[in-house]
A tleap script that builds the chain and sets N, CA, C and O, in Angstrom:
source leaprc.protein.ff14SB
mol = sequence {
  NMET LEU PRO THR CYS ARG GLU LEU GLY VAL
  GLY PHE VAL ALA TYR SER PRO LEU GLY ARG
  GLY ILE PHE GLY GLY ARG ILE LYS SER LEU
  ASP ASP LEU ALA GLU GLY ASP TYR ARG ARG
  SER ALA PRO ARG PHE ALA GLY GLY ASN LEU
  THR SER ASN LEU SER LEU VAL LYS HIE LEU
  GLU GLU ILE ALA ALA GLU LYS LYS CYS ARG
  PRO ALA GLN LEU ALA LEU ALA TRP LEU LEU
  ALA ARG GLY GLU ASP VAL PHE PRO ILE PRO
  GLY THR LYS ARG VAL GLU ARG LEU GLU GLU
  ASN VAL GLY ALA LEU ASP VAL VAL LEU THR
  SER GLU ASP LEU SER ARG ILE ASP ALA ALA
  PHE PRO ALA GLY ALA ALA LYS GLY GLU ARG
  TYR SER GLU GLN ALA MET LYS ALA LEU ASN
  CARG
}
set mol.1.N position { 10.599 -2.865 13.006 }
set mol.1.CA position { 11.657 -3.148 12.084 }
set mol.1.C position { 12.465 -1.883 11.768 }
set mol.1.O position { 13.690 -1.935 11.654 }
set mol.2.N position { 11.765 -0.740 11.627 }
set mol.2.CA position { 12.476 0.497 11.297 }
set mol.2.C position { 13.524 0.878 12.344 }
set mol.2.O position { 14.628 1.275 11.971 }
set mol.3.N position { 13.221 0.774 13.629 }
set mol.3.CA position { 14.261 1.115 14.607 }
set mol.3.C position { 15.520 0.255 14.451 }
set mol.3.O position { 16.637 0.748 14.602 }
set mol.4.N position { 15.332 -1.031 14.149 }
set mol.4.CA position { 16.481 -1.910 13.966 }
set mol.4.C position { 17.265 -1.522 12.723 }
set mol.4.O position { 18.495 -1.478 12.751 }
set mol.5.N position { 16.563 -1.240 11.635 }
set mol.5.CA position { 17.240 -0.792 10.413 }
set mol.5.C position { 18.045 0.473 10.689 }
set mol.5.O position { 19.188 0.602 10.251 }
set mol.6.N position { 17.447 1.388 11.408 }
set mol.6.CA position { 18.130 2.659 11.697 }
set mol.6.C position { 19.335 2.453 12.610 }
set mol.6.O position { 20.377 3.083 12.433 }
set mol.7.N position { 19.180 1.571 13.580 }
set mol.7.CA position { 20.301 1.272 14.476 }
set mol.7.C position { 21.481 0.706 13.696 }
set mol.7.O position { 22.639 0.982 14.009 }
set mol.8.N position { 21.170 -0.090 12.677 }
set mol.8.CA position { 22.218 -0.720 11.871 }
set mol.8.C position { 22.652 0.128 10.681 }
set mol.8.O position { 23.573 -0.245 9.955 }
set mol.9.N position { 21.989 1.272 10.477 }
set mol.9.CA position { 22.324 2.132 9.350 }
set mol.9.C position { 21.914 1.545 8.012 }
set mol.9.O position { 22.578 1.751 6.996 }
set mol.10.N position { 20.801 0.805 8.026 }
set mol.10.CA position { 20.312 0.128 6.828 }
set mol.10.C position { 19.020 0.790 6.367 }
set mol.10.O position { 18.134 1.060 7.178 }
set mol.11.N position { 18.909 1.052 5.065 }
set mol.11.CA position { 17.673 1.591 4.523 }
set mol.11.C position { 16.593 0.528 4.493 }
set mol.11.O position { 16.881 -0.669 4.500 }
set mol.12.N position { 15.370 0.968 4.461 }
set mol.12.CA position { 14.218 0.064 4.425 }
set mol.12.C position { 13.520 0.209 3.082 }
set mol.12.O position { 13.083 1.302 2.721 }
set mol.13.N position { 13.414 -0.881 2.347 }
set mol.13.CA position { 12.723 -0.881 1.058 }
set mol.13.C position { 11.298 -1.356 1.286 }
set mol.13.O position { 11.066 -2.495 1.692 }
set mol.14.N position { 10.351 -0.472 1.020 }
set mol.14.CA position { 8.928 -0.786 1.192 }
set mol.14.C position { 8.446 -1.494 -0.075 }
set mol.14.O position { 8.143 -0.857 -1.084 }
set mol.15.N position { 8.384 -2.810 -0.001 }
set mol.15.CA position { 7.985 -3.631 -1.132 }
set mol.15.C position { 6.467 -3.637 -1.263 }
set mol.15.O position { 5.751 -3.753 -0.268 }
set mol.16.N position { 5.988 -3.513 -2.472 }
set mol.16.CA position { 4.559 -3.492 -2.767 }
set mol.16.C position { 3.832 -2.430 -1.928 }
set mol.16.O position { 2.865 -2.732 -1.228 }
set mol.17.N position { 4.314 -1.186 -2.012 }
set mol.17.CA position { 3.749 -0.134 -1.169 }
set mol.17.C position { 2.314 0.249 -1.509 }
set mol.17.O position { 1.674 0.979 -0.751 }
set mol.18.N position { 1.807 -0.228 -2.627 }
set mol.18.CA position { 0.421 0.075 -2.995 }
set mol.18.C position { -0.486 -1.122 -2.782 }
set mol.18.O position { -1.570 -1.208 -3.359 }
set mol.19.N position { -0.026 -2.052 -1.939 }
set mol.19.CA position { -0.864 -3.190 -1.562 }
set mol.19.C position { -1.326 -4.012 -2.751 }
set mol.19.O position { -2.494 -4.388 -2.850 }
set mol.20.N position { -0.388 -4.286 -3.654 }
set mol.20.CA position { -0.706 -5.057 -4.877 }
set mol.20.C position { -1.775 -4.353 -5.709 }
set mol.20.O position { -2.560 -4.992 -6.408 }
set mol.21.N position { -1.787 -3.028 -5.619 }
set mol.21.CA position { -2.705 -2.244 -6.447 }
set mol.21.C position { -3.976 -1.805 -5.749 }
set mol.21.O position { -4.707 -0.967 -6.277 }
set mol.22.N position { -4.256 -2.345 -4.583 }
set mol.22.CA position { -5.521 -2.023 -3.919 }
set mol.22.C position { -5.565 -0.554 -3.477 }
set mol.22.O position { -6.643 0.037 -3.424 }
set mol.23.N position { -4.400 0.043 -3.156 }
set mol.23.CA position { -4.387 1.450 -2.749 }
set mol.23.C position { -4.530 2.400 -3.927 }
set mol.23.O position { -4.631 3.612 -3.736 }
set mol.24.N position { -4.538 1.874 -5.118 }
set mol.24.CA position { -4.748 2.723 -6.290 }
set mol.24.C position { -6.171 3.234 -6.391 }
set mol.24.O position { -6.441 4.198 -7.108 }
set mol.25.N position { -7.086 2.588 -5.671 }
set mol.25.CA position { -8.474 3.038 -5.650 }
set mol.25.C position { -9.304 2.555 -6.819 }
set mol.25.O position { -10.461 2.952 -6.955 }
set mol.26.N position { -8.749 1.717 -7.657 }
set mol.26.CA position { -9.479 1.259 -8.842 }
set mol.26.C position { -10.040 -0.154 -8.691 }
set mol.26.O position { -10.888 -0.571 -9.481 }
set mol.27.N position { -9.582 -0.879 -7.705 }
set mol.27.CA position { -10.073 -2.237 -7.464 }
set mol.27.C position { -11.206 -2.157 -6.449 }
set mol.27.O position { -11.006 -1.747 -5.305 }
set mol.28.N position { -12.392 -2.552 -6.882 }
set mol.28.CA position { -13.564 -2.529 -6.004 }
set mol.28.C position { -14.112 -3.931 -5.759 }
set mol.28.O position { -14.877 -4.157 -4.821 }
set mol.29.N position { -13.707 -4.876 -6.623 }
set mol.29.CA position { -14.121 -6.275 -6.469 }
set mol.29.C position { -13.185 -7.130 -7.313 }
set mol.29.O position { -12.383 -6.613 -8.090 }
set mol.30.N position { -13.297 -8.431 -7.150 }
set mol.30.CA position { -12.478 -9.341 -7.975 }
set mol.30.C position { -12.782 -9.175 -9.455 }
set mol.30.O position { -11.941 -9.480 -10.300 }
set mol.31.N position { -13.980 -8.692 -9.774 }
set mol.31.CA position { -14.354 -8.478 -11.183 }
set mol.31.C position { -13.464 -7.438 -11.857 }
set mol.31.O position { -13.384 -7.393 -13.084 }
set mol.32.N position { -12.796 -6.602 -11.065 }
set mol.32.CA position { -11.900 -5.590 -11.620 }
set mol.32.C position { -10.536 -6.154 -11.994 }
set mol.32.O position { -9.701 -5.453 -12.564 }
set mol.33.N position { -10.317 -7.421 -11.669 }
set mol.33.CA position { -9.060 -8.083 -11.997 }
set mol.33.C position { -9.267 -9.029 -13.173 }
set mol.33.O position { -10.274 -9.735 -13.240 }
set mol.34.N position { -8.331 -9.039 -14.080 }
set mol.34.CA position { -8.421 -9.897 -15.265 }
set mol.34.C position { -8.420 -11.368 -14.861 }
set mol.34.O position { -7.871 -11.747 -13.826 }
set mol.35.N position { -9.040 -12.176 -15.691 }
set mol.35.CA position { -8.970 -13.625 -15.485 }
set mol.35.C position { -7.493 -14.006 -15.500 }
set mol.35.O position { -6.731 -13.521 -16.336 }
set mol.36.N position { -7.095 -14.862 -14.588 }
set mol.36.CA position { -5.711 -15.289 -14.522 }
set mol.36.C position { -4.811 -14.371 -13.704 }
set mol.36.O position { -3.647 -14.702 -13.477 }
set mol.37.N position { -5.323 -13.225 -13.255 }
set mol.37.CA position { -4.543 -12.323 -12.407 }
set mol.37.C position { -4.263 -13.056 -11.099 }
set mol.37.O position { -5.187 -13.550 -10.453 }
set mol.38.N position { -2.991 -13.126 -10.708 }
set mol.38.CA position { -2.604 -13.879 -9.513 }
set mol.38.C position { -3.299 -13.371 -8.251 }
set mol.38.O position { -3.464 -14.126 -7.293 }
set mol.39.N position { -3.707 -12.099 -8.241 }
set mol.39.CA position { -4.358 -11.553 -7.051 }
set mol.39.C position { -5.693 -12.214 -6.776 }
set mol.39.O position { -6.175 -12.186 -5.644 }
set mol.40.N position { -6.301 -12.812 -7.797 }
set mol.40.CA position { -7.588 -13.496 -7.577 }
set mol.40.C position { -7.461 -14.619 -6.550 }
set mol.40.O position { -8.447 -15.004 -5.921 }
set mol.41.N position { -6.252 -15.141 -6.381 }
set mol.41.CA position { -6.053 -16.217 -5.398 }
set mol.41.C position { -5.158 -15.784 -4.240 }
set mol.41.O position { -4.836 -16.597 -3.374 }
set mol.42.N position { -4.756 -14.522 -4.213 }
set mol.42.CA position { -3.924 -14.025 -3.119 }
set mol.42.C position { -4.772 -13.900 -1.853 }
set mol.42.O position { -5.921 -13.463 -1.918 }
set mol.43.N position { -4.214 -14.278 -0.710 }
set mol.43.CA position { -4.991 -14.267 0.536 }
set mol.43.C position { -5.660 -12.931 0.862 }
set mol.43.O position { -6.784 -12.931 1.365 }
set mol.44.N position { -5.026 -11.812 0.600 }
set mol.44.CA position { -5.628 -10.519 0.952 }
set mol.44.C position { -6.738 -10.101 0.005 }
set mol.44.O position { -7.460 -9.141 0.276 }
set mol.45.N position { -6.880 -10.817 -1.109 }
set mol.45.CA position { -7.942 -10.539 -2.068 }
set mol.45.C position { -9.015 -11.622 -2.037 }
set mol.45.O position { -10.033 -11.501 -2.718 }
set mol.46.N position { -8.801 -12.673 -1.256 }
set mol.46.CA position { -9.697 -13.829 -1.251 }
set mol.46.C position { -10.850 -13.649 -0.268 }
set mol.46.O position { -10.700 -13.025 0.782 }
set mol.47.N position { -11.991 -14.204 -0.630 }
set mol.47.CA position { -13.152 -14.249 0.253 }
set mol.47.C position { -13.498 -12.918 0.871 }
set mol.47.O position { -13.481 -11.886 0.200 }
set mol.48.N position { -13.809 -12.942 2.143 }
set mol.48.CA position { -14.178 -11.733 2.865 }
set mol.48.C position { -13.006 -10.799 3.122 }
set mol.48.O position { -13.207 -9.650 3.516 }
set mol.49.N position { -11.788 -11.274 2.906 }
set mol.49.CA position { -10.630 -10.420 3.140 }
set mol.49.C position { -10.652 -9.191 2.237 }
set mol.49.O position { -10.332 -8.088 2.678 }
set mol.50.N position { -11.027 -9.380 0.981 }
set mol.50.CA position { -11.048 -8.247 0.055 }
set mol.50.C position { -12.044 -7.192 0.531 }
set mol.50.O position { -11.730 -6.002 0.528 }
set mol.51.N position { -13.217 -7.609 0.932 }
set mol.51.CA position { -14.232 -6.671 1.411 }
set mol.51.C position { -13.710 -5.890 2.614 }
set mol.51.O position { -13.861 -4.670 2.685 }
set mol.52.N position { -13.104 -6.594 3.545 }
set mol.52.CA position { -12.557 -5.948 4.733 }
set mol.52.C position { -11.438 -4.976 4.366 }
set mol.52.O position { -11.379 -3.864 4.890 }
set mol.53.N position { -10.559 -5.397 3.475 }
set mol.53.CA position { -9.434 -4.546 3.088 }
set mol.53.C position { -9.888 -3.342 2.281 }
set mol.53.O position { -9.287 -2.272 2.371 }
set mol.54.N position { -10.934 -3.506 1.500 }
set mol.54.CA position { -11.479 -2.360 0.755 }
set mol.54.C position { -12.084 -1.327 1.696 }
set mol.54.O position { -12.090 -0.135 1.388 }
set mol.55.N position { -12.595 -1.776 2.840 }
set mol.55.CA position { -13.130 -0.811 3.805 }
set mol.55.C position { -12.004 0.059 4.366 }
set mol.55.O position { -12.226 1.223 4.699 }
set mol.56.N position { -10.802 -0.502 4.471 }
set mol.56.CA position { -9.639 0.290 4.890 }
set mol.56.C position { -9.284 1.321 3.821 }
set mol.56.O position { -8.935 2.458 4.138 }
set mol.57.N position { -9.374 0.921 2.567 }
set mol.57.CA position { -9.026 1.808 1.461 }
set mol.57.C position { -9.944 3.028 1.439 }
set mol.57.O position { -9.527 4.111 1.027 }
set mol.58.N position { -11.189 2.859 1.879 }
set mol.58.CA position { -12.117 4.002 1.906 }
set mol.58.C position { -11.563 5.144 2.758 }
set mol.58.O position { -11.728 6.314 2.411 }
set mol.59.N position { -10.910 4.811 3.864 }
set mol.59.CA position { -10.292 5.846 4.698 }
set mol.59.C position { -9.207 6.583 3.910 }
set mol.59.O position { -9.101 7.808 3.971 }
set mol.60.N position { -8.416 5.826 3.181 }
set mol.60.CA position { -7.353 6.414 2.365 }
set mol.60.C position { -7.947 7.323 1.298 }
set mol.60.O position { -7.433 8.414 1.050 }
set mol.61.N position { -9.023 6.876 0.669 }
set mol.61.CA position { -9.681 7.675 -0.373 }
set mol.61.C position { -10.235 8.983 0.191 }
set mol.61.O position { -10.155 10.026 -0.458 }
set mol.62.N position { -10.792 8.925 1.391 }
set mol.62.CA position { -11.346 10.134 2.015 }
set mol.62.C position { -10.250 11.167 2.286 }
set mol.62.O position { -10.405 12.350 1.982 }
set mol.63.N position { -9.160 10.707 2.851 }
set mol.63.CA position { -8.060 11.625 3.159 }
set mol.63.C position { -7.435 12.145 1.867 }
set mol.63.O position { -7.088 13.322 1.772 }
set mol.64.N position { -7.293 11.270 0.877 }
set mol.64.CA position { -6.727 11.685 -0.418 }
set mol.64.C position { -7.595 12.756 -1.068 }
set mol.64.O position { -7.073 13.713 -1.639 }
set mol.65.N position { -8.901 12.605 -0.986 }
set mol.65.CA position { -9.799 13.613 -1.566 }
set mol.65.C position { -9.592 14.965 -0.887 }
set mol.65.O position { -9.580 16.000 -1.553 }
set mol.66.N position { -9.428 14.959 0.430 }
set mol.66.CA position { -9.173 16.199 1.154 }
set mol.66.C position { -7.842 16.832 0.732 }
set mol.66.O position { -7.721 18.055 0.658 }
set mol.67.N position { -6.853 15.985 0.459 }
set mol.67.CA position { -5.523 16.467 0.074 }
set mol.67.C position { -5.429 16.744 -1.430 }
set mol.67.O position { -4.399 17.196 -1.928 }
set mol.68.N position { -6.529 16.461 -2.142 }
set mol.68.CA position { -6.588 16.660 -3.596 }
set mol.68.C position { -5.500 15.868 -4.331 }
set mol.68.O position { -4.784 16.385 -5.188 }
set mol.69.N position { -5.413 14.593 -3.952 }
set mol.69.CA position { -4.473 13.691 -4.600 }
set mol.69.C position { -5.129 12.323 -4.750 }
set mol.69.O position { -6.222 12.094 -4.232 }
set mol.70.N position { -4.481 11.442 -5.439 }
set mol.70.CA position { -4.970 10.074 -5.619 }
set mol.70.C position { -4.619 9.246 -4.376 }
set mol.70.O position { -3.648 9.561 -3.689 }
set mol.71.N position { -5.386 8.202 -4.077 }
set mol.71.CA position { -5.072 7.350 -2.930 }
set mol.71.C position { -3.653 6.770 -2.998 }
set mol.71.O position { -2.965 6.695 -1.980 }
set mol.72.N position { -3.224 6.368 -4.170 }
set mol.72.CA position { -1.874 5.813 -4.308 }
set mol.72.C position { -0.827 6.859 -3.957 }
set mol.72.O position { 0.179 6.544 -3.322 }
set mol.73.N position { -1.056 8.097 -4.364 }
set mol.73.CA position { -0.114 9.159 -4.043 }
set mol.73.C position { -0.044 9.381 -2.538 }
set mol.73.O position { 1.033 9.602 -1.984 }
set mol.74.N position { -1.188 9.322 -1.886 }
set mol.74.CA position { -1.224 9.494 -0.438 }
set mol.74.C position { -0.452 8.371 0.256 }
set mol.74.O position { 0.323 8.625 1.178 }
set mol.75.N position { -0.661 7.145 -0.183 }
set mol.75.CA position { 0.046 6.006 0.411 }
set mol.75.C position { 1.557 6.161 0.249 }
set mol.75.O position { 2.316 5.919 1.187 }
set mol.76.N position { 1.984 6.561 -0.933 }
set mol.76.CA position { 3.421 6.743 -1.169 }
set mol.76.C position { 3.969 7.931 -0.374 }
set mol.76.O position { 5.074 7.863 0.164 }
set mol.77.N position { 3.202 9.010 -0.301 }
set mol.77.CA position { 3.628 10.178 0.473 }
set mol.77.C position { 3.779 9.815 1.949 }
set mol.77.O position { 4.703 10.284 2.615 }
set mol.78.N position { 2.878 8.985 2.456 }
set mol.78.CA position { 2.964 8.533 3.843 }
set mol.78.C position { 4.276 7.782 4.066 }
set mol.78.O position { 4.961 8.001 5.065 }
set mol.79.N position { 4.615 6.910 3.143 }
set mol.79.CA position { 5.881 6.172 3.275 }
set mol.79.C position { 7.074 7.112 3.208 }
set mol.79.O position { 8.004 7.001 4.007 }
set mol.80.N position { 7.048 8.029 2.261 }
set mol.80.CA position { 8.155 8.973 2.115 }
set mol.80.C position { 8.320 9.835 3.366 }
set mol.80.O position { 9.429 10.260 3.688 }
set mol.81.N position { 7.224 10.091 4.067 }
set mol.81.CA position { 7.269 10.902 5.284 }
set mol.81.C position { 7.846 10.133 6.470 }
set mol.81.O position { 8.126 10.724 7.513 }
set mol.82.N position { 8.025 8.835 6.322 }
set mol.82.CA position { 8.540 8.013 7.419 }
set mol.82.C position { 10.021 8.256 7.665 }
set mol.82.O position { 10.528 7.957 8.746 }
set mol.83.N position { 10.720 8.795 6.671 }
set mol.83.CA position { 12.141 9.089 6.843 }
set mol.83.C position { 12.901 8.940 5.540 }
set mol.83.O position { 12.448 8.283 4.603 }
set mol.84.N position { 14.058 9.563 5.504 }
set mol.84.CA position { 14.886 9.513 4.293 }
set mol.84.C position { 15.484 8.134 4.048 }
set mol.84.O position { 16.063 7.888 2.990 }
set mol.85.N position { 15.350 7.240 5.011 }
set mol.85.CA position { 15.878 5.892 4.872 }
set mol.85.C position { 14.795 4.883 4.467 }
set mol.85.O position { 15.036 3.676 4.480 }
set mol.86.N position { 13.610 5.374 4.110 }
set mol.86.CA position { 12.504 4.515 3.653 }
set mol.86.C position { 12.320 4.741 2.161 }
set mol.86.O position { 12.139 5.870 1.705 }
set mol.87.N position { 12.369 3.637 1.405 }
set mol.87.CA position { 12.325 3.700 -0.053 }
set mol.87.C position { 11.180 2.848 -0.603 }
set mol.87.O position { 11.319 1.629 -0.702 }
set mol.88.N position { 10.059 3.463 -0.959 }
set mol.88.CA position { 8.975 2.685 -1.573 }
set mol.88.C position { 9.332 2.351 -3.018 }
set mol.88.O position { 9.889 3.184 -3.733 }
set mol.89.N position { 9.017 1.154 -3.435 }
set mol.89.CA position { 9.280 0.747 -4.822 }
set mol.89.C position { 7.982 0.256 -5.472 }
set mol.89.O position { 7.769 -0.948 -5.615 }
set mol.90.N position { 7.125 1.194 -5.860 }
set mol.90.CA position { 5.882 0.771 -6.517 }
set mol.90.C position { 6.168 0.258 -7.919 }
set mol.90.O position { 6.916 0.875 -8.678 }
set mol.91.N position { 5.583 -0.846 -8.248 }
set mol.91.CA position { 5.720 -1.376 -9.596 }
set mol.91.C position { 4.569 -0.892 -10.461 }
set mol.91.O position { 3.478 -0.624 -9.958 }
set mol.92.N position { 4.807 -0.781 -11.746 }
set mol.92.CA position { 3.742 -0.406 -12.662 }
set mol.92.C position { 4.085 -0.870 -14.057 }
set mol.92.O position { 5.253 -1.070 -14.394 }
set mol.93.N position { 3.070 -1.038 -14.855 }
set mol.93.CA position { 3.226 -1.403 -16.255 }
set mol.93.C position { 2.811 -0.257 -17.162 }
set mol.93.O position { 2.955 -0.340 -18.382 }
set mol.94.N position { 2.294 0.814 -16.567 }
set mol.94.CA position { 1.727 1.910 -17.355 }
set mol.94.C position { 2.398 3.235 -17.015 }
set mol.94.O position { 2.602 3.563 -15.846 }
set mol.95.N position { 2.738 3.992 -18.060 }
set mol.95.CA position { 3.385 5.289 -17.885 }
set mol.95.C position { 2.512 6.218 -17.049 }
set mol.95.O position { 3.023 6.945 -16.197 }
set mol.96.N position { 1.196 6.202 -17.285 }
set mol.96.CA position { 0.325 7.106 -16.521 }
set mol.96.C position { 0.352 6.800 -15.028 }
set mol.96.O position { 0.222 7.713 -14.213 }
set mol.97.N position { 0.517 5.536 -14.655 }
set mol.97.CA position { 0.618 5.186 -13.232 }
set mol.97.C position { 1.973 5.635 -12.675 }
set mol.97.O position { 2.057 6.091 -11.534 }
set mol.98.N position { 3.017 5.507 -13.469 }
set mol.98.CA position { 4.337 5.978 -13.052 }
set mol.98.C position { 4.284 7.478 -12.777 }
set mol.98.O position { 4.777 7.945 -11.751 }
set mol.99.N position { 3.686 8.222 -13.694 }
set mol.99.CA position { 3.558 9.670 -13.509 }
set mol.99.C position { 2.713 9.997 -12.286 }
set mol.99.O position { 3.019 10.927 -11.539 }
set mol.100.N position { 1.647 9.227 -12.089 }
set mol.100.CA position { 0.815 9.427 -10.900 }
set mol.100.C position { 1.626 9.179 -9.641 }
set mol.100.O position { 1.548 9.954 -8.688 }
set mol.101.N position { 2.402 8.108 -9.628 }
set mol.101.CA position { 3.210 7.777 -8.453 }
set mol.101.C position { 4.215 8.882 -8.138 }
set mol.101.O position { 4.416 9.218 -6.971 }
set mol.102.N position { 4.840 9.442 -9.152 }
set mol.102.CA position { 5.802 10.525 -8.950 }
set mol.102.C position { 5.122 11.734 -8.309 }
set mol.102.O position { 5.763 12.498 -7.587 }
set mol.103.N position { 3.837 11.908 -8.569 }
set mol.103.CA position { 3.076 12.993 -7.966 }
set mol.103.C position { 3.039 12.926 -6.452 }
set mol.103.O position { 2.713 13.919 -5.802 }
set mol.104.N position { 3.365 11.782 -5.876 }
set mol.104.CA position { 3.415 11.651 -4.418 }
set mol.104.C position { 4.445 12.601 -3.817 }
set mol.104.O position { 4.324 13.005 -2.661 }
set mol.105.N position { 5.445 12.950 -4.598 }
set mol.105.CA position { 6.476 13.875 -4.109 }
set mol.105.C position { 5.917 15.265 -3.822 }
set mol.105.O position { 6.502 16.024 -3.050 }
set mol.106.N position { 4.788 15.598 -4.440 }
set mol.106.CA position { 4.169 16.910 -4.252 }
set mol.106.C position { 3.128 16.932 -3.144 }
set mol.106.O position { 2.597 17.994 -2.821 }
set mol.107.N position { 2.826 15.783 -2.559 }
set mol.107.CA position { 1.817 15.704 -1.495 }
set mol.107.C position { 2.478 16.068 -0.165 }
set mol.107.O position { 3.422 15.410 0.274 }
set mol.108.N position { 1.978 17.102 0.453 }
set mol.108.CA position { 2.503 17.559 1.744 }
set mol.108.C position { 1.583 17.038 2.845 }
set mol.108.O position { 0.381 17.302 2.854 }
set mol.109.N position { 2.175 16.299 3.762 }
set mol.109.CA position { 1.402 15.729 4.867 }
set mol.109.C position { 1.805 16.393 6.176 }
set mol.109.O position { 2.988 16.491 6.504 }
set mol.110.N position { 0.812 16.840 6.906 }
set mol.110.CA position { 1.047 17.422 8.226 }
set mol.110.C position { 1.149 16.300 9.249 }
set mol.110.O position { 0.860 15.144 8.941 }
set mol.111.N position { 1.554 16.638 10.450 }
set mol.111.CA position { 1.603 15.625 11.515 }
set mol.111.C position { 0.193 15.108 11.807 }
set mol.111.O position { 0.016 13.944 12.166 }
set mol.112.N position { -0.809 15.980 11.651 }
set mol.112.CA position { -2.197 15.543 11.839 }
set mol.112.C position { -2.596 14.541 10.746 }
set mol.112.O position { -3.248 13.537 11.032 }
set mol.113.N position { -2.207 14.814 9.505 }
set mol.113.CA position { -2.496 13.882 8.407 }
set mol.113.C position { -1.873 12.526 8.702 }
set mol.113.O position { -2.522 11.491 8.555 }
set mol.114.N position { -0.616 12.536 9.117 }
set mol.114.CA position { 0.086 11.287 9.400 }
set mol.114.C position { -0.598 10.518 10.520 }
set mol.114.O position { -0.723 9.294 10.460 }
set mol.115.N position { -1.036 11.238 11.534 }
set mol.115.CA position { -1.742 10.590 12.658 }
set mol.115.C position { -3.052 9.974 12.196 }
set mol.115.O position { -3.399 8.870 12.616 }
set mol.116.N position { -3.781 10.672 11.338 }
set mol.116.CA position { -5.055 10.140 10.821 }
set mol.116.C position { -4.817 8.870 10.004 }
set mol.116.O position { -5.560 7.897 10.127 }
set mol.117.N position { -3.783 8.887 9.174 }
set mol.117.CA position { -3.483 7.703 8.355 }
set mol.117.C position { -3.061 6.555 9.256 }
set mol.117.O position { -3.515 5.425 9.073 }
set mol.118.N position { -2.202 6.830 10.223 }
set mol.118.CA position { -1.777 5.787 11.162 }
set mol.118.C position { -2.968 5.185 11.899 }
set mol.118.O position { -3.035 3.971 12.092 }
set mol.119.N position { -3.906 6.035 12.309 }
set mol.119.CA position { -5.088 5.549 13.037 }
set mol.119.C position { -5.991 4.706 12.141 }
set mol.119.O position { -6.609 3.748 12.606 }
set mol.120.N position { -6.069 5.061 10.855 }
set mol.120.CA position { -6.917 4.320 9.919 }
set mol.120.C position { -6.310 2.974 9.542 }
set mol.120.O position { -7.024 2.055 9.139 }
set mol.121.N position { -4.991 2.859 9.673 }
set mol.121.CA position { -4.282 1.646 9.274 }
set mol.121.C position { -3.369 1.141 10.385 }
set mol.121.O position { -2.149 1.121 10.220 }
set mol.122.N position { -3.940 0.735 11.508 }
set mol.122.CA position { -3.073 0.221 12.573 }
set mol.122.C position { -2.383 -1.069 12.123 }
set mol.122.O position { -2.894 -1.796 11.271 }
set mol.123.N position { -1.237 -1.335 12.698 }
set mol.123.CA position { -0.503 -2.558 12.365 }
set mol.123.C position { -1.429 -3.761 12.489 }
set mol.123.O position { -2.147 -3.901 13.479 }
set mol.124.N position { -1.410 -4.614 11.496 }
set mol.124.CA position { -2.226 -5.822 11.502 }
set mol.124.C position { -3.654 -5.630 11.029 }
set mol.124.O position { -4.455 -6.563 11.094 }
set mol.125.N position { -3.990 -4.435 10.553 }
set mol.125.CA position { -5.373 -4.162 10.126 }
set mol.125.C position { -5.761 -4.926 8.863 }
set mol.125.O position { -6.922 -5.302 8.702 }
set mol.126.N position { -4.815 -5.157 7.977 }
set mol.126.CA position { -5.126 -5.872 6.732 }
set mol.126.C position { -5.513 -7.313 7.038 }
set mol.126.O position { -4.885 -7.974 7.866 }
set mol.127.N position { -6.546 -7.787 6.366 }
set mol.127.CA position { -7.015 -9.164 6.560 }
set mol.127.C position { -6.379 -10.065 5.523 }
set mol.127.O position { -6.299 -9.712 4.346 }
set mol.128.N position { -5.931 -11.220 5.958 }
set mol.128.CA position { -5.305 -12.194 5.077 }
set mol.128.C position { -3.789 -12.066 5.103 }
set mol.128.O position { -3.237 -10.994 5.350 }
set mol.129.N position { -3.151 -13.164 4.847 }
set mol.129.CA position { -1.692 -13.172 4.789 }
set mol.129.C position { -1.218 -12.465 3.530 }
set mol.129.O position { -1.976 -12.319 2.571 }
set mol.130.N position { 0.027 -12.029 3.530 }
set mol.130.CA position { 0.593 -11.362 2.350 }
set mol.130.C position { 0.711 -12.329 1.174 }
set mol.130.O position { 0.480 -11.960 0.023 }
set mol.131.N position { 1.073 -13.565 1.483 }
set mol.131.CA position { 1.289 -14.574 0.447 }
set mol.131.C position { 0.605 -15.881 0.862 }
set mol.131.O position { 0.271 -16.083 2.030 }
set mol.132.N position { 0.408 -16.748 -0.111 }
set mol.132.CA position { -0.146 -18.067 0.192 }
set mol.132.C position { 0.871 -18.871 0.998 }
set mol.132.O position { 2.055 -18.535 1.033 }
set mol.133.N position { 0.405 -19.913 1.630 }
set mol.133.CA position { 1.297 -20.761 2.425 }
set mol.133.C position { 2.426 -21.316 1.559 }
set mol.133.O position { 3.579 -21.358 1.988 }
set mol.134.N position { 2.096 -21.738 0.352 }
set mol.134.CA position { 3.102 -22.289 -0.558 }
set mol.134.C position { 4.154 -21.238 -0.919 }
set mol.134.O position { 5.347 -21.538 -0.943 }
set mol.135.N position { 3.720 -20.021 -1.195 }
set mol.135.CA position { 4.656 -18.947 -1.530 }
set mol.135.C position { 5.553 -18.624 -0.336 }
set mol.135.O position { 6.741 -18.352 -0.507 }
set mol.136.N position { 4.992 -18.652 0.862 }
set mol.136.CA position { 5.792 -18.374 2.056 }
set mol.136.C position { 6.876 -19.420 2.242 }
set mol.136.O position { 7.987 -19.091 2.657 }
set mol.137.N position { 6.572 -20.668 1.942 }
set mol.137.CA position { 7.580 -21.721 2.045 }
set mol.137.C position { 8.738 -21.453 1.088 }
set mol.137.O position { 9.900 -21.676 1.425 }
set mol.138.N position { 8.408 -20.973 -0.104 }
set mol.138.CA position { 9.457 -20.671 -1.085 }
set mol.138.C position { 10.302 -19.478 -0.622 }
set mol.138.O position { 11.512 -19.455 -0.845 }
set mol.139.N position { 9.680 -18.500 0.013 }
set mol.139.CA position { 10.401 -17.326 0.493 }
set mol.139.C position { 11.303 -17.642 1.666 }
set mol.139.O position { 12.381 -17.063 1.807 }
set mol.140.N position { 10.866 -18.553 2.500 }
set mol.140.CA position { 11.596 -18.838 3.749 }
set mol.140.C position { 12.589 -19.982 3.640 }
set mol.140.O position { 12.964 -20.569 4.655 }
set mol.141.N position { 13.020 -20.308 2.433 }
set mol.141.CA position { 13.994 -21.399 2.295 }
set mol.141.C position { 15.327 -20.998 2.836 }
set mol.141.O position { 16.270 -21.789 2.804 }
savepdb mol mol.pdb
quit
């Protein structure tokens, strides 16, 4: 998608760049989500998908620890390193998370770091669809 955006001179907005909060490193099970939280029924958080996706997050946490930053900061820094035409838009309800996210600007990633992150998260590695079938129907109208 990025090559096409670049060919057309269009910026790319990275929606939900923290994987609905999973890259924040604080979600370890469904018990960490409040009752009624929509993620409890989201495909990437359902059943064995959450366990599989959390195993991916462990790679992010390991690299973040080496870089002395939070996993969310590493994820955002990776996106920012993709090019000046890539714009991550992390959502948050808390000032401390906003401040943490801004800290991604201070994370310096080498080409080796980028390669390690790419290898840990190959395209299609996440288990489960982004949205439920019903939500996809609403999006694709």
